[in-house]
C-alpha positions in Angstrom: 73.7 89.6 152.8 70.9 92.2 153.0 71.2 95.8 151.8 68.5 98.4 151.3 65.8 96.0 152.4 66.6 93.3 149.9 68.8 90.3 150.2 71.5 89.4 147.6 69.6 86.3 146.7 66.3 88.2 146.1 68.2 90.8 144.0 69.8 88.2 141.9 66.5 86.4 141.3 64.9 89.7 140.3 67.9 90.5 138.0 67.6 87.1 136.3 63.9 87.6 135.7 64.4 91.1 134.3 67.2 90.1 132.0 65.4 87.0 130.7 62.3 89.1 130.0 64.2 91.9 128.4 66.1 89.5 126.2 62.9 87.8 125.0 61.4 91.2 124.2 64.5 92.2 122.2 65.2 95.1 124.5 68.6 94.0 125.8 71.8 95.1 124.1 74.5 92.4 123.4 77.6 92.6 125.6 80.6 94.5 124.3 83.1 94.7 127.1 84.6 98.0 128.2 84.6 99.6 124.7 81.2 100.2 123.0 81.2 99.7 119.2 79.8 102.9 117.7 77.2 100.8 115.7 75.7 99.8 119.1 75.4 103.3 120.5 71.7 103.9 120.1 70.8 100.4 121.2 73.1 100.5 124.2 71.8 103.9 125.3 68.2 102.7 125.0 69.0 99.6 126.9 70.7 101.5 129.8 67.7 103.8 130.1 65.5 100.7 130.3 67.7 99.3 133.0 67.5 102.6 134.9 63.8 102.8 134.7 63.6 99.3 136.2 66.2 99.9 139.0 69.1 98.1 137.5 71.5 100.9 136.6 74.3 101.8 139.0 72.8 99.7 141.8 75.6 100.4 144.2 75.5 104.2 143.9 73.8 106.3 146.5 70.1 106.9 145.8 70.5 110.7 145.7 72.6 110.3 142.6 70.4 107.9 140.7 71.6 104.6 142.2 69.9 102.0 144.4 72.1 102.4 147.5 73.1 98.7 147.5 76.5 97.2 148.3 79.2 96.4 145.8 78.3 92.7 146.0 75.0 93.6 144.4 76.7 95.3 141.5 78.9 92.3 141.0 75.9 90.0 141.0 74.3 92.2 138.3 77.4 92.1 136.1 77.7 88.4 136.5 74.1 87.7 135.4 74.6 90.0 132.4 77.8 88.1 131.5 76.0 84.8 131.7 73.5 86.0 129.1 76.1 88.0 127.1 74.2 91.2 127.7 75.8 94.7 128.3 75.6 95.6 132.0 75.8 99.3 131.2 75.8 101.9 128.3 79.1 103.5 129.0 82.0 101.9 130.9 84.0 105.1 131.0 81.1 106.9 132.6 79.6 104.1 134.8 82.8 102.7 136.2 85.7 105.2 135.7 84.1 108.7 135.9 81.5 107.5 138.5 84.1 106.0 140.7 86.3 109.1 140.5 83.4 111.4 141.3 82.3 109.4 144.3 85.8 109.4 145.8 87.0 112.8 144.9 84.1 114.9 143.7 82.6 117.9 145.5 78.9 117.7 146.4 78.2 120.1 143.5 80.1 117.9 141.0 78.3 114.8 142.2 74.9 116.4 141.8 75.8 117.8 138.4 77.2 114.7 136.8 76.3 111.5 138.5 72.5 111.5 137.9 73.0 111.8 134.1 75.5 108.9 134.1 73.1 106.8 136.1 70.2 107.6 133.8 72.3 106.9 130.6 71.7 110.3 129.1 75.3 111.4 128.8 78.3 109.6 127.3 81.9 109.9 128.7 85.3 109.2 127.3 88.8 108.9 128.8 91.4 111.5 127.7 94.6 110.1 129.2 97.0 108.6 126.7 99.1 110.7 124.3 101.2 109.8 121.2 104.4 109.8 123.3 102.8 109.2 126.7 101.0 105.9 126.6 102.7 103.4 128.9 104.5 106.3 130.7 101.4 108.2 131.3 103.0 110.6 133.8 105.1 112.1 131.0 102.1 113.6 129.3 102.5 117.0 127.7 99.0 118.4 127.3 99.1 121.8 129.0 96.4 123.4 131.2 97.2 127.1 131.6 95.3 128.9 134.4 93.0 131.8 133.5 90.8 134.0 135.6 87.9 131.6 135.4 89.5 128.2 134.8 92.1 126.8 132.4 93.0 126.8 128.7 93.9 123.4 127.3 96.4 122.8 124.5 97.7 119.4 123.4 96.7 116.0 122.0 95.2 112.7 123.2 94.9 109.4 121.5 93.1 106.0 121.9 90.1 107.8 123.4 87.3 105.3 123.1 84.0 106.7 121.7 85.3 110.3 121.9 83.5 111.1 118.7 80.1 110.6 120.4 81.0 111.7 124.0 79.4 114.5 125.8 82.1 114.7 128.4 85.6 113.3 129.1 87.9 112.8 132.1 91.1 114.7 131.2 94.6 114.7 132.5 96.7 117.8 131.8 99.9 119.3 133.1 99.2 122.4 135.3 102.7 122.9 136.6 105.8 122.4 134.4 108.1 123.0 137.3 106.7 120.2 139.6 107.9 116.6 139.3 106.1 114.8 136.5 103.7 113.0 138.8 103.0 116.1 140.9 102.4 118.6 138.1 99.2 116.9 136.7 95.6 117.8 137.4 92.4 115.9 136.7 89.5 117.7 134.9 85.9 117.0 133.9 85.9 118.2 130.3 83.0 119.3 128.2 83.5 117.9 124.7 81.1 120.3 123.0 83.2 123.4 123.6 85.3 125.3 121.2 88.9 124.3 120.5 88.2 120.5 120.4 88.8 118.5 117.3 88.0 114.8 117.4 89.3 112.5 114.7 88.2 108.8 114.7 90.8 106.2 113.9 89.9 103.3 111.7 90.9 99.9 113.1 91.7 96.8 111.1 88.3 95.4 112.2 86.7 98.2 110.2 85.3 99.9 113.4 86.1 103.4 114.6 86.1 102.9 118.4 89.2 105.0 119.1 89.9 108.6 118.4 92.6 111.2 118.4 91.5 114.4 120.2 93.2 117.8 119.6 92.9 120.7 122.0 93.6 124.2 120.8 92.7 126.7 123.5 89.8 124.7 124.8 88.3 125.9 128.1 87.8 124.1 131.4 85.8 125.9 134.1 87.2 126.3 137.6 84.4 124.1 139.0 85.5 121.2 136.8 88.8 120.5 138.5 88.4 117.1 140.2 90.6 116.6 143.2 93.5 118.8 144.2 95.3 121.2 141.8 98.6 119.5 140.7 97.4 116.4 142.5 95.5 114.7 139.7 97.8 111.7 139.6 96.3 110.2 142.7 92.8 110.5 141.1 94.2 108.9 137.9 95.7 106.0 139.8 92.3 105.2 141.3 90.7 105.4 137.9 93.3 103.0 136.4 92.7 100.6 139.3 89.0 100.7 138.6 89.7 100.0 134.9 91.9 97.0 135.7 89.6 95.6 138.4 86.6 95.7 136.1 87.9 92.6 134.2 86.8 90.6 137.3 83.4 89.6 135.9 84.8 88.9 132.5 85.6 85.4 133.5 82.0 84.2 132.9 81.9 85.4 129.3 85.5 84.1 128.8 84.4 80.6 129.8 81.3 80.7 127.6 83.3 81.7 124.5 85.9 79.0 125.3 83.1 76.4 125.6 82.0 77.3 122.0 85.6 76.5 121.0 85.4 73.1 122.8 82.1 72.4 120.9 83.9 72.7 117.6 86.0 69.6 118.3 84.9 66.6 116.2 86.2 63.4 114.8 88.3 65.3 112.2 90.1 67.3 114.9 93.8 66.2 115.0 95.5 65.2 118.3 97.6 68.4 118.1 94.5 70.5 117.7 92.8 68.7 120.6 95.7 69.4 122.8 95.5 73.1 122.0 91.8 73.2 122.7 92.4 71.4 126.0 95.1 74.0 126.9 92.7 76.8 126.1 90.0 75.2 128.3 92.4 74.8 131.2 93.7 78.3 130.8 90.1 79.6 130.8 89.3 77.9 134.1 92.6 79.2 135.7 91.9 82.7 134.4 88.3 82.6 135.7 89.5 81.7 139.2 92.1 84.5 139.1 89.4 87.0 138.0 87.2 85.8 140.9 90.0 86.4 143.3 90.9 89.8 141.8 87.3 91.1 142.4 88.0 91.1 146.1 91.7 92.0 145.9 92.5 95.1 143.8 96.2 94.5 144.0 95.7 91.5 141.6 94.3 93.8 138.9 97.5 93.9 136.8 97.7 90.1 136.9 94.1 89.7 136.0 94.3 92.2 133.2 97.4 90.5 131.7 95.9 87.1 132.0 92.7 88.1 130.2 94.4 89.9 127.3 97.0 87.2 126.7 94.4 84.5 126.9 92.1 86.3 124.4 94.9 86.2 121.8 95.6 82.5 122.4 91.9 81.5 122.2 91.2 83.3 119.0 94.4 81.9 117.4 93.3 78.4 118.3 89.8 78.9 117.0 91.0 80.2 113.7 93.4 77.3 113.3 90.5 74.9 113.9 88.5 76.6 111.2 91.4 76.3 108.7 90.8 77.7 105.3 87.2 78.6 106.2 88.7 81.3 108.5 89.5 83.4 105.4 86.8 82.1 103.1 83.6 83.5 104.6 84.1 82.1 108.1 82.3 83.3 111.3 82.5 87.1 111.2 82.4 87.3 115.0 85.5 85.0 115.3 87.4 87.0 112.6 86.6 90.2 114.4 87.7 88.8 117.8 91.0 87.7 116.2 91.6 91.1 114.7 90.6 92.8 117.9 92.7 90.7 120.4 96.1 92.3 119.7 94.8 95.7 120.6 93.8 94.5 124.1 97.5 94.0 124.8 97.7 97.8 124.6 94.3 99.0 125.9 94.1 99.7 129.7 97.9 99.5 130.0 100.2 97.5 127.8 101.1 93.9 128.7 104.7 95.0 129.3 103.5 97.6 131.9 101.3 95.0 133.6 104.4 92.7 133.9 106.3 95.6 135.5 103.5 96.2 138.0 103.3 92.5 138.8 107.1 92.3 139.3 107.4 95.5 141.4 104.1 95.6 143.4 103.2 91.9 143.8 106.6 90.3 143.8 108.5 93.1 145.4 111.3 93.1 142.8 113.4 96.2 142.2 112.0 98.9 140.0 113.0 98.8 136.4 115.8 101.3 135.8 114.9 104.4 133.7 116.2 104.4 130.1 119.6 105.9 129.6 119.6 109.5 128.4 121.3 110.1 125.0 
């Protein structure tokens, strides 16, 4: 495959050389998945800007917006090679994958020119302002209000589980612009400036000790007319495309998943009991099956919910197995990375759509089963 005057094989070879050189020089940032730990902010930002300067940021975006104009298979090759070395492929998942994808599909020319180059260059950080305290799994029931004014909208309400909102320059925001429309029709999608008045960001401390997620309160915050993305009252279709991008992004996670599982296999020794060996073998087999599913889902977006469910459930199983192998050492100064993975894994059953919602999507969209009946009104 040749795109932009370079073959996929040449691009991959260049990427490998660049990543190895950057790793040896200590420039590369360790991989962190879709949610950047705040402690890595400065390092991840500097790494992204180094990638951009060397032509490896947003490789599949059009050149006029800071990309390299290459096909999606080149982006996948880049993410794969980063995963093999456990290096972050970007500074900001919410900007690079979610906001960027939404802008390229639905943005006006002005919006693309204004926002995409800064995302490509790694100078602006984005967050996702979707979930609410009572509208997590049922996102369409959100209650944050956008009241139209002469020059835009006034935002009032609350969001939660917004990754990196305390550091973000902008956010992608869902708000209700029509209380009379059906719940899916009355929502609009906005590009939101986090530095404006009426925005209160409160980080949430996790049991890992990190503050990756935040509550965000809006009290008369302003959105300009030019920052409506997609049709008025038609933001649900934009949101669906963003959620599809979010679920599909787990595709390249299979490489890192197998590398972490191999480290678990390497812990098996003469003292490992037959029961423990069986659990490790189950983890190794599940890792391979999940990797193949992730590879398939990269070319078939409809498999996104199945891939997401498989990854999150496997992560919990793998970390439980690893801690059991460690025994008492797990709580007596064991490997901090393993402990953090164990504490973090349950949250992944919620992030990006709960495991229960993924099961509904699999049942209804993949298997064609009847929709789940709505809860009875009391």
